[in-house]
C-alpha positions in Angstrom: 91.0 111.1 -6.6 88.6 109.5 -4.2 86.5 106.3 -4.7 83.2 108.1 -5.4 80.4 105.9 -6.6 77.9 107.5 -9.0 74.2 106.6 -8.4 72.6 104.2 -10.9 70.4 106.3 -13.2 67.4 104.6 -14.8 66.2 105.9 -18.1 62.8 107.4 -18.4 62.6 106.6 -22.1 59.7 104.3 -23.1 59.7 102.6 -26.5 56.3 101.7 -27.9 55.8 99.8 -31.2 52.4 99.2 -32.6 52.0 96.0 -34.6 49.4 94.0 -36.5 50.9 90.7 -35.3 48.5 88.7 -33.2 49.4 88.4 -29.5 51.7 85.5 -28.8 52.8 85.0 -32.4 56.6 85.3 -33.1 57.9 87.2 -36.1 59.2 84.0 -37.6 55.8 82.4 -37.3 54.2 85.4 -38.9 56.6 85.4 -41.8 56.1 81.7 -42.5 52.3 82.3 -42.5 52.5 84.9 -45.3 52.4 84.0 -48.9 55.7 83.7 -50.7 56.8 86.8 -52.6 57.8 86.3 -56.2 61.5 86.5 -57.0 63.0 89.3 -58.9 63.2 87.2 -62.0 59.5 86.2 -61.7 58.5 89.8 -61.3 60.5 90.7 -64.5 58.9 87.9 -66.5 55.5 89.1 -65.3 56.2 92.7 -66.3 57.4 91.5 -69.7 54.2 89.4 -70.2 56.2 86.2 -70.0 54.5 84.8 -66.9 54.1 81.0 -67.3 56.0 80.9 -70.7 58.7 78.6 -69.3 56.2 75.9 -68.3 54.3 76.1 -71.6 57.5 76.0 -73.6 58.8 72.9 -71.8 55.5 71.1 -72.5 55.3 72.2 -76.1 58.8 70.8 -76.9 58.2 67.5 -75.2 57.7 64.5 -77.5 54.1 63.2 -77.6 53.4 59.7 -76.5 51.2 58.1 -79.1 
């Protein structure tokens, strides 16, 4: 077998991705700027109608300062 070199082939494929990120903003910066998503437990409490129950229960059981 001879020492034949194959020519370098360049791909003609072009990848285009449309995004709503402002120009110059990194994905990390964008993620940090978004509001925090509720956890799975918080979503379950909200679905069950228990949103905020934990905070109210803690305050209800606290001894009053008279």
